[in-house]
C-alpha positions in Angstrom: -9.7 -24.0 -28.1 -9.6 -20.8 -30.1 -11.4 -17.8 -28.7 -13.2 -17.0 -32.0 -14.8 -20.5 -32.0 -16.6 -19.8 -28.6 -20.2 -18.7 -28.6 -20.8 -15.0 -28.0 -22.3 -15.8 -24.6 -19.2 -17.7 -23.5 -16.9 -15.0 -24.9 -18.9 -12.3 -23.0 -18.7 -14.3 -19.8 -15.0 -14.9 -20.2 -14.4 -11.2 -20.8 -16.5 -10.2 -17.7 -14.5 -12.6 -15.5 -11.2 -11.4 -16.8 -12.2 -7.7 -16.2 -13.4 -8.6 -12.7 -10.1 -10.2 -12.0 -8.2 -7.1 -13.1 -10.4 -4.9 -11.0 -9.5 -6.9 -7.9 -5.8 -6.2 -8.4 -4.2 -3.7 -6.0 -2.4 -1.5 -8.5 -2.9 2.0 -7.0 -1.8 3.6 -3.7 -4.3 4.2 -0.9 -4.3 7.7 0.4 -2.7 7.8 3.9 -5.7 9.8 5.2 -8.0 7.0 4.2 -6.0 4.6 6.3 -5.8 6.9 9.3 -9.5 7.8 9.1 -10.6 4.2 9.5 -7.6 2.3 10.9 -9.6 -0.7 12.2 -10.9 -1.4 8.6 -7.3 -1.7 7.3 -5.6 -3.3 10.4 -3.5 -6.3 9.4 -4.3 -5.8 5.7 -1.8 -5.5 2.9 -2.0 -1.9 1.5 0.0 0.2 -0.9 1.0 3.8 -0.2 3.2 6.3 -2.0 4.7 9.6 -1.0 7.8 11.6 0.0 10.2 10.4 2.8 10.2 13.2 5.4 12.6 11.6 7.9 14.4 8.3 8.3 16.6 6.5 10.7 18.3 3.2 10.1 21.2 0.9 10.9 22.4 -2.5 9.6 19.7 -2.7 7.0 16.8 -2.1 9.4 15.1 1.2 10.3 12.0 3.4 10.0 11.0 6.3 7.9 8.1 8.7 7.7 6.1 8.9 4.5 3.9 11.8 3.6 1.5 11.7 0.6 0.0 15.2 1.0 -3.1 13.7 2.8 -1.2 12.5 5.9 1.9 11.0 7.3 2.6 7.3 8.2 5.5 5.6 9.9 7.0 2.8 7.8 9.2 0.1 9.4 11.9 -1.5 7.1 12.8 -5.0 8.0 16.1 -5.6 6.3 15.9 -3.4 3.2 17.5 -0.3 4.6 15.7 3.1 4.5 15.3 5.6 1.6 16.9 9.0 1.9 14.9 12.0 3.1 13.2 13.7 0.1 12.9 10.5 -1.9 9.6 9.6 -3.5 8.8 6.0 -2.9 5.9 3.6 -3.0 5.5 0.9 -0.3 3.5 -2.2 0.0 3.1 -3.7 3.4 1.0 -4.7 6.3 -0.9 -1.9 8.0 -1.0 -2.0 11.8 -3.2 0.3 13.9 -1.4 0.7 17.2 -3.9 2.8 19.1 -6.4 5.7 19.0 -6.3 8.5 21.5 -9.1 11.0 20.9 -8.7 11.9 17.2 -5.1 10.8 17.0 -4.2 7.4 15.5 -0.8 5.8 15.9 -0.3 3.5 13.0 2.6 1.9 11.2 3.2 0.1 7.9 5.4 -3.0 8.0 7.3 -2.8 4.7 7.1 -5.9 2.4 8.4 -4.3 -0.7 9.3 -0.9 -2.1 8.4 0.4 -5.6 8.8 3.4 -7.8 5.5 5.4 -7.8 
């Protein structure tokens, strides 16, 4: 069926549903501070972050690196994709894990699923 043949009400409803679907897409990075300020809210959720690699260690394709976005720093665990070099700007999508909270300090890690160019 051609879109122009549809009634204005059906066209409007279709447009609203399409825009709602796009709004639900995770296209932007979450500030690291947001994750660390409320870690239980994001625990075991897929999130996207982006920033500068401030340190890394790896061997045989596995490793970990620290990512700083200017709002905070987060440890990222790479599971088979190697680690980016220090100073590189990267985006990462992965599973956020809140390890523990001690006073105001939160230990958290992001288990990398995929890396992208921010």
